[in-house]
C-alpha positions as CSV (number, residue, x, y, z in Angstrom):
1,X,-45.6,-85.2,-83.9
2,X,-47.8,-88.7,-85.3
3,X,-44.8,-89.3,-87.7
4,X,-42.2,-89.1,-85.1
5,X,-44.2,-91.7,-82.6
6,X,-44.8,-94.2,-85.8
7,X,-41.1,-93.7,-87.2
8,X,-40.0,-94.2,-83.3
9,X,-42.5,-97.5,-83.2
10,X,-41.4,-98.8,-86.4
11,X,-37.3,-98.4,-85.4
12,X,-38.2,-100.1,-82.1
13,X,-39.9,-102.9,-83.8
14,X,-36.8,-103.2,-86.3
15,X,-34.2,-103.3,-83.8
16,X,-36.1,-105.7,-81.4
17,X,-36.4,-108.0,-84.4
18,X,-32.8,-107.8,-85.5
19,X,-31.7,-108.2,-81.7
20,X,-34.0,-111.3,-81.2
21,X,-32.7,-113.1,-84.5
22,X,-28.8,-112.3,-83.7
23,X,-29.6,-114.0,-80.3
24,X,-31.5,-117.0,-81.8
25,X,-28.7,-118.0,-84.1
26,X,-25.6,-116.5,-82.1
27,X,-22.3,-118.7,-82.4
28,X,-21.7,-120.4,-79.0
29,X,-18.2,-120.1,-79.6
30,X,-18.0,-123.7,-79.0
31,X,-15.2,-125.0,-80.9
32,X,-16.4,-128.9,-82.1
33,X,-14.9,-131.4,-84.2
34,X,-15.9,-132.0,-87.6
35,X,-18.2,-135.2,-86.5
36,X,-20.1,-133.1,-84.1
37,X,-20.4,-130.1,-86.4
38,X,-21.9,-132.2,-89.0
39,X,-24.2,-133.9,-86.1
40,X,-25.3,-130.3,-85.4
41,X,-26.0,-129.5,-89.0
42,X,-28.2,-132.5,-90.0
43,X,-30.0,-132.6,-86.5
44,X,-30.8,-128.7,-87.0
45,X,-31.8,-128.9,-90.8
46,X,-34.2,-132.2,-90.3
47,X,-35.0,-132.2,-86.9
48,X,-34.7,-128.5,-85.7
49,X,-38.4,-127.4,-86.5
50,X,-39.7,-129.7,-84.0
51,X,-37.1,-130.4,-81.5
52,X,-35.6,-127.0,-81.8
53,X,-32.5,-126.1,-83.9
54,X,-30.2,-126.8,-80.8
55,X,-32.2,-129.6,-79.5
56,X,-33.7,-127.5,-76.8
57,X,-37.4,-128.7,-77.8
58,X,-40.6,-126.8,-79.7
59,X,-43.3,-129.0,-80.5
60,X,-41.3,-131.9,-79.7
61,X,-39.5,-133.2,-76.7
62,X,-36.2,-131.4,-75.1
63,X,-33.2,-133.7,-76.5
64,X,-31.0,-132.1,-74.7
65,X,-32.6,-133.9,-71.3
66,X,-34.3,-136.7,-73.1
67,X,-30.9,-138.0,-74.4
68,X,-29.8,-139.2,-71.1
69,X,-32.3,-141.8,-71.2
70,X,-31.4,-143.0,-74.6
71,X,-28.5,-145.5,-75.7
72,X,-27.1,-144.7,-78.9
73,X,-28.8,-147.7,-80.6
74,X,-32.2,-146.5,-79.1
75,X,-31.5,-143.4,-80.4
76,X,-31.1,-144.5,-83.8
77,X,-33.7,-147.1,-83.8
78,X,-36.2,-144.1,-82.9
79,X,-34.7,-141.8,-85.4
80,X,-34.9,-144.6,-88.0
81,X,-38.2,-145.6,-87.7
82,X,-40.0,-143.0,-85.8
83,X,-42.5,-143.0,-82.7
84,X,-45.8,-141.3,-82.1
85,X,-46.0,-138.4,-84.5
86,X,-42.3,-138.4,-85.2
87,X,-41.5,-139.3,-88.9
88,X,-39.1,-142.2,-89.7
89,X,-35.9,-140.7,-91.1
90,X,-34.5,-144.3,-92.2
91,X,-35.1,-143.3,-96.3
92,X,-32.7,-140.5,-95.3
93,X,-29.4,-140.8,-96.5
94,X,-27.8,-138.0,-94.6
95,X,-29.7,-138.8,-91.5
96,X,-28.5,-142.6,-91.3
97,X,-25.0,-141.7,-92.5
98,X,-24.6,-138.9,-89.5
99,X,-26.6,-140.5,-87.0
100,X,-23.6,-141.3,-84.7
101,X,-22.5,-137.8,-85.1
102,X,-26.2,-136.5,-84.2
103,X,-26.0,-138.4,-81.2
104,X,-22.7,-137.3,-80.4
105,X,-24.1,-133.5,-80.7
106,X,-27.0,-134.1,-78.6
107,X,-24.9,-135.9,-75.9
108,X,-22.6,-133.2,-75.7
109,X,-25.3,-130.5,-75.3
110,X,-26.8,-132.6,-72.6
111,X,-23.7,-133.2,-70.7
112,X,-23.1,-129.3,-71.0
113,X,-20.0,-129.8,-73.0
114,X,-21.6,-127.4,-75.6
115,X,-23.9,-124.7,-74.9
116,X,-26.8,-123.6,-77.0
117,X,-25.8,-121.8,-80.3
118,X,-24.4,-122.4,-83.3
119,X,-21.0,-124.6,-83.0
120,X,-17.6,-123.6,-84.7
121,X,-15.9,-126.0,-86.8
122,X,-12.7,-127.1,-85.8
């Protein structure tokens, strides 16, 4: 009987873990243009650990809300030079080259044009 309980518990944990992982990285079914897709990729890779993979915020602010208060120029300035605990990204060529794409991605998330999830490239 104890063996069955342990096996059942382990199965539940594995199913729960797989289900959570799948939901966290599920495709949003949003078809986006190449620029917005690249913006999401660079953002997720470089900013996602603090701002959340989709801009929803983790240990850093929710950019899907805060982007509404930043112009593209202000956004670029903060990303390039950093702010508070946020590091400067001006030496990262991929970030600097995709600044406008990241801004477009976050603006689309903020305006509800793209839902949370992995976008699909057109």
